[in-house]
C-alpha beads as a LAMMPS data file, in Angstrom:
LAMMPS data file: protein, C-alpha beads

94 atoms
93 bonds

1 atom types
1 bond types

-500.0 500.0 xlo xhi
-500.0 500.0 ylo yhi
-500.0 500.0 zlo zhi

Masses

1 110.0

Atoms # bond

1 1 1 357.556 -391.970 208.175
2 1 1 356.269 -388.671 209.340
3 1 1 357.989 -386.256 212.303
4 1 1 355.276 -387.582 214.873
5 1 1 356.130 -391.167 214.339
6 1 1 359.571 -390.918 214.406
7 1 1 359.355 -388.932 217.538
8 1 1 357.253 -391.545 219.184
9 1 1 359.687 -394.573 217.924
10 1 1 362.419 -392.631 219.607
11 1 1 360.642 -392.367 223.052
12 1 1 359.610 -395.986 222.921
13 1 1 363.414 -396.904 222.209
14 1 1 364.447 -394.811 225.153
15 1 1 361.743 -396.561 227.082
16 1 1 362.661 -399.765 226.482
17 1 1 366.474 -399.390 226.630
18 1 1 365.775 -397.663 230.184
19 1 1 363.295 -400.292 231.935
20 1 1 365.479 -403.192 230.501
21 1 1 363.963 -406.725 231.357
22 1 1 361.018 -405.666 232.740
23 1 1 359.580 -404.193 229.720
24 1 1 359.911 -407.651 228.250
25 1 1 358.256 -409.498 230.941
26 1 1 355.132 -407.105 230.443
27 1 1 354.939 -406.798 226.441
28 1 1 355.441 -410.841 226.067
29 1 1 352.291 -411.629 228.014
30 1 1 350.090 -409.228 226.204
31 1 1 351.734 -410.229 222.591
32 1 1 350.926 -414.125 223.777
33 1 1 347.492 -413.199 225.557
34 1 1 346.361 -411.215 222.103
35 1 1 347.183 -413.937 219.720
36 1 1 345.837 -416.771 222.013
37 1 1 342.698 -414.777 222.031
38 1 1 342.669 -414.327 218.169
39 1 1 343.070 -418.235 217.927
40 1 1 340.263 -418.949 220.372
41 1 1 337.770 -416.537 218.669
42 1 1 338.623 -417.734 214.979
43 1 1 337.957 -421.562 216.128
44 1 1 335.082 -420.136 217.793
45 1 1 333.921 -418.456 215.279
46 1 1 334.452 -421.715 212.902
47 1 1 332.151 -423.695 214.966
48 1 1 329.641 -421.521 215.028
49 1 1 329.591 -421.595 211.223
50 1 1 329.695 -425.380 211.011
51 1 1 326.633 -424.939 213.696
52 1 1 324.586 -422.645 211.511
53 1 1 325.321 -424.959 208.482
54 1 1 323.758 -427.801 210.436
55 1 1 320.949 -425.348 211.639
56 1 1 319.892 -424.689 207.948
57 1 1 320.180 -428.306 206.510
58 1 1 318.009 -429.566 209.822
59 1 1 315.297 -426.416 208.754
60 1 1 315.162 -427.498 205.686
61 1 1 314.721 -431.049 206.542
62 1 1 311.675 -429.919 208.824
63 1 1 310.065 -428.130 206.305
64 1 1 309.776 -431.233 204.245
65 1 1 308.590 -433.465 206.823
66 1 1 305.648 -430.913 207.544
67 1 1 304.991 -430.548 203.765
68 1 1 305.183 -434.461 203.386
69 1 1 302.915 -434.602 206.778
70 1 1 300.319 -432.444 205.596
71 1 1 300.085 -433.902 202.304
72 1 1 299.369 -437.456 204.001
73 1 1 296.965 -435.885 206.398
74 1 1 294.857 -434.412 203.879
75 1 1 291.544 -436.297 203.459
76 1 1 291.072 -437.820 200.374
77 1 1 289.201 -436.226 197.299
78 1 1 285.993 -438.515 197.708
79 1 1 287.402 -441.615 195.318
80 1 1 285.971 -443.828 198.282
81 1 1 282.211 -442.621 199.524
82 1 1 282.638 -441.924 203.244
83 1 1 282.097 -444.318 206.417
84 1 1 278.942 -442.329 207.420
85 1 1 276.880 -442.298 204.651
86 1 1 277.425 -446.066 203.875
87 1 1 276.561 -447.113 207.911
88 1 1 273.424 -445.291 207.569
89 1 1 272.312 -447.234 204.675
90 1 1 273.518 -450.535 206.143
91 1 1 271.526 -449.797 209.497
92 1 1 267.701 -450.604 210.486
93 1 1 266.446 -447.298 209.901
94 1 1 264.757 -446.585 207.117

Bonds

1 1 1 2
2 1 2 3
3 1 3 4
4 1 4 5
5 1 5 6
6 1 6 7
7 1 7 8
8 1 8 9
9 1 9 10
10 1 10 11
11 1 11 12
12 1 12 13
13 1 13 14
14 1 14 15
15 1 15 16
16 1 16 17
17 1 17 18
18 1 18 19
19 1 19 20
20 1 20 21
21 1 21 22
22 1 22 23
23 1 23 24
24 1 24 25
25 1 25 26
26 1 26 27
27 1 27 28
28 1 28 29
29 1 29 30
30 1 30 31
31 1 31 32
32 1 32 33
33 1 33 34
34 1 34 35
35 1 35 36
36 1 36 37
37 1 37 38
38 1 38 39
39 1 39 40
40 1 40 41
41 1 41 42
42 1 42 43
43 1 43 44
44 1 44 45
45 1 45 46
46 1 46 47
47 1 47 48
48 1 48 49
49 1 49 50
50 1 50 51
51 1 51 52
52 1 52 53
53 1 53 54
54 1 54 55
55 1 55 56
56 1 56 57
57 1 57 58
58 1 58 59
59 1 59 60
60 1 60 61
61 1 61 62
62 1 62 63
63 1 63 64
64 1 64 65
65 1 65 66
66 1 66 67
67 1 67 68
68 1 68 69
69 1 69 70
70 1 70 71
71 1 71 72
72 1 72 73
73 1 73 74
74 1 74 75
75 1 75 76
76 1 76 77
77 1 77 78
78 1 78 79
79 1 79 80
80 1 80 81
81 1 81 82
82 1 82 83
83 1 83 84
84 1 84 85
85 1 85 86
86 1 86 87
87 1 87 88
88 1 88 89
89 1 89 90
90 1 90 91
91 1 91 92
92 1 92 93
93 1 93 94
């Protein structure tokens, strides 16, 4: 440990011994608040990750549905004659 770190620790020790219990009244809530915020942030991140995985799955299924819908809606390849050409021959016009 360097000279600066030892000097800092010595002054912190003096501050703690002089302040007595008031020091702990300030430090304990700071430490508890820091731990609490880290735990809340961790679980918030996990929730975000789960949502991202679900969104990727949803997007993949949506792309498959669009591709399937496009293939279903595409017209047939003239295997059957269209109704407009057959209707013209059935009617009374020459």
